[in-house]
N, C-alpha and C positions, 0 to 999 in steps of 0.2 A: 807479659813475661819480663822478668827482671833477673839480673844475676845477683850473686851473694853480696857484692860490694854495694849495689844499689839498695838492697833490702836493709843492710846495716846502716846506710846513710839515712834511711827513713826511720830508723829506730825499731824495725820489725825483726822478728825472730828468724834467724837464718837456718834453723833446724829443718831437715827434710821430713815431711809428714805424709808423703804419698808414695805408694809403690805401684808401678805399672808392670803387668806381667803379660807374657804371651805363652799360651799353652802349646806344648810341643805336639801332643797327640790330639787329633781332631780339633784343630783350631777354629773351625766354623760350626762346631756342635755346641749349642748352648748348655745342654745338660753336662757334657764332659767338662766344659769350662767351669760351670758351677761346682762340680765335684772337686776339681783341682783347686779352685779358689777356697772352698770350705776347708779342705785339708790343710792348705797353707795358712788360713786364718787360725785354725786350731793349733797348729805348730807355733805360730807367733804368740798366741795367748799363753802357751806353755812356757815360752821364753820370757814371759813377763811383760809383753807389749799389749796395749789396749787397742782393740779394733773398733773404730768408730762406725764404719760402714763399708760395704763392698758393692761396687757398681759394675754390672756386666751389661753394657749396651748390646743391641742386636749384633751378633758376630758378622764381620765382613761388610757392614753397612755404614755408609757415611751419614752424618746427621741430616744432611739435605738430600739424601738419595731419593726419598719419596717425592719431594718437590721437583727435583731434576727429572725423575722418571715421568712425572706428569707433563712437564714442559716438553720433553723430548717426544713423548707420545703424541702430544698435540701437533708438533711439527711433522711427525711421521704421517699422521692422519691427513693433514692438509697437503702434504707432498703426494700421498697416494691419490687423493681426490684430484689434484692438479694433473697428475700423470694420466688418470682415467680421462679427464677432460681433454688432454692433449691427444690421446689415442682416438677418442671419439671424433675430435675435430679433424684428425688425419683421415679417418674413414669417411667422414662427410665430404671432405675435399675430394678424395679419390672417387667417391660415388658421383659427385657432381661433375667431375672431369670426364668420367666414363659416359655419363648421360649425354654430355655435349658431343662426345666423339664416337657415339654408337654407330653412326653411318660410316666413319672412317674405319672402324673395326670390321664392319661388314664388307667394305671395299677390300681391305687387306686379306680377309678370308676368301674373297672372290678370286683374287689373283694368286692364291695358293698358300697364304700364311696359315700356319697351324695355330691352334689354341695355345699351345705351349710357347711358341715364339711371341705371340701377342702378350701373354702374361709376363714373359721375361722382360719385355720392353717397359711395361708399366711398373713391374716390381723393381727394375733397375732405377726408375725415376724415384720411387719411394725410398730405395736404399740410399741414393745420393742425398735426398732431403733429410733422411734420418741421420746420416753421417754428419752433414753440415750442422744440423740441430744439436747433435751430441757434442761436436767440437765447440759450439758456443755455450751449451748448457752445462756440461760436466765441469769444465774448469771454473766457470763463474759460480756454479753451485758449491764446488769444493772451497773456493776462496771465501764465499759468503759463510759457509759452515765453519771454517776455521776462525774467521773474525767473530762470529757469533759465539762459538765455544770459548774462545779466549776472553771475550768480553764478559760472558756469564761467569766463568770461573774466577777471573781476576776481580771483577767489580762486585759480584754477588757474594762469593765465598772466600775471597782473598787468597786464592791459590795461584802459584806460578806454574804456567803450563810448560812442562818439560819437553813434550814432543807432540806434534800435530801430524805425524805421519799416518797415512791411510793404508790399511792392508791391501795387498794385491787382490784379494778376493772381493773386496768392496768395489774396487775399480772394475773388475770383471763383471760384477753384477750391474754396475752403472752402464757399461758398454752394451751388455746384452739387453738391458731394459730400454736403452735409448735407440738401439738399431733393430733388434730382432722383434720386439713387441709391436712397434708400428708396422713392420712388414707382415707380421702374422695377422694383425687386424685388417690391414689393407688387402691382403691376399683373398679374403672372402669375396668382396665385390669384384675384384679383378678377375678371379677365376670364373665367377658367375657370368661376367660380361664377355670374356674370351670364349666361353663355351656356348654362347648364344647362337641361334640359327641365323643363317645369312638372310633369309627372306624377312624375318622379323627385324633384323638390324637395318636393312635397306628400306623398309616401309616406314612411313611417317608415324604410324601407331605401333611402336615396338614393344608395347607392354601386353599385347595379346588380350586375354580375357579380363585382365584387371581393369581395362578402360571401361568395359561394360559394367563391371561391378561398381567401379567408382562412380559412373554416371547414375546408376540406379541409387546408390547411396546418397549422392548429392540431391537427386530429385526427392528421395524419401525424407531427407532431413530438412530441406528448406523449400519454400515456395518461391522465394525471391531468386531471380535469375543470376544476379551477381553472386549471391552467397552460394548458389548451387554450382556455379562455375569454379568458385574458390574451393569448395569442398571436393569437386571432382579432380581439380588440379592437385590438391593435397593427397588424395587417396589414390591417384594414378600410380605412383611409385611408393608403395607402403614401406619398403625397406628404407628409402631415403627419409620418409616421414619419421620412422622410428629412430633413425640416427639423429635427426634434427631435434626431436623431442628429448632424446637422451642427452644430447649436447646441452640443451637449455636446462634440463633437470640437474645435470652435474654442475653447471655454472651457478644456477640458483642455489643449490645445496651448499656449494663452497662459499658463496657470498653470505648466506644466512648463517652458516656455521661460524664464519669469521666474525660477523657482527655480534652473534650471541656470545661467543667466547670473549670478545673484548668487553661486552657489557657485563658479563659475569665476573670478569676480573676486576672491573671497576667497582661493582657492588661488593666484592670480597674485600677490597681495600677500604671501602667506606665502613663496612661492618667491623673490620679489624680496628679502624680508627675509633669507632664508637665504643668498642670494648675497652679501649685504653683512654678513659675519660679523665685523665689526670695529667698534670704537667711535670711532676717530680716524684720519684720513688726513692725513699730512704730506707736502707737496710741497717739495722742496729747490730752491733757486735755481740750484745748480751741482752738478756731479758730486761724489760722495763715495764712499769705500770702504764698501760695505755692512756689512762685519764691524765696522768702527769704530763706525758708527751703531748697529748692533744691540747692541754691548757697552755703549754709553752709555745706550741706552733701557732695557736690562735692569736697570740700577742704580736706576732710578726705582721707588719703592714703588708697588705696585698694577698694574704692567705684567706680564702673565703670558705674552704672546706677541707677537713682532715678526716681520713678514714683509716683506722688501724687494721692491719692484716697480720696473719700468722701463717707461716709456712713450715710444715713438718714433713719430713721424708717418710714414706710408708713402704713397708716391705712385707712380703708373705711370711707367715709364721713358720719357723723351722724348729725342729726338736733340739738342735744343738745351740739355739739361741743366737745364731749369727744372722745379721740383717743383710740381705742381698737384694738390691734393686736392679731393675732392668731398663733404666732410662739413661739419657745422656746427662752430663753434669748440669746443664741449664734447666733440667726438669721438663723439657719440651720434647717435641718430635715423638 
């Protein structure tokens, strides 16, 4: 962008040749904008002006909106997977803690503790852990998000960030997700353990019929004693087994998705570089014979290949003869 004095110092024409308009009624309706633009073009032609072209980009969309939406969607997906991974990890920790303290729970119930009191004790522990994790995670996440947003907008799209304020609704969602969701996930094994029978809690085999089923499954699956013992140990508490398998599945899915996304991005950059297999692009101000231009360029030392191209703007045919295109000025996106 240059001002009038700079244009005149370069010997260029300082006459304005472009009109940018904003439609008052239905500014985000493409058909309404096209109707208003065509009426304005007809009026300008009646006043003796020549209309070269009318360009109506997608209303209300930035040229890089699709790219940014894809990047933000990838971040949201990874954040959701990480959140699920953290909740499953929390549930696995609580389930392992309850498995170690099942006798203590039986003793507390023996001396008169109710299931509600026991559940409150463990839920309070989960609440404290969730609050501490939120105090560490939410501010660091906000700071990282602000730096990432500012870097993407400034370095990628040359935008100055005017405000990085976060709506109160987003903060409320972060607090609810960081505190209430882990408590909801952990409440399932806590309630189940607090409501268990005292006899089963005080016995060494607190799993009841599941031990017999696990033993039979281990014998049926393996003839080797070591493998049978391992299978019985895994199947003795099937809820914990499902939590561990879910934890490993989420972690593996996140790792594979991140590696695949990184590899796909690298392949995309390689493909984009291969499509631009030239070092210099020259745009002529007026038409010229391609043969003459190619003969001139081939005489320049270091030029090994010349390829002529022609670019013409295309538009849908209209009865009034006005050309209206729906792309951005660079012809892309």
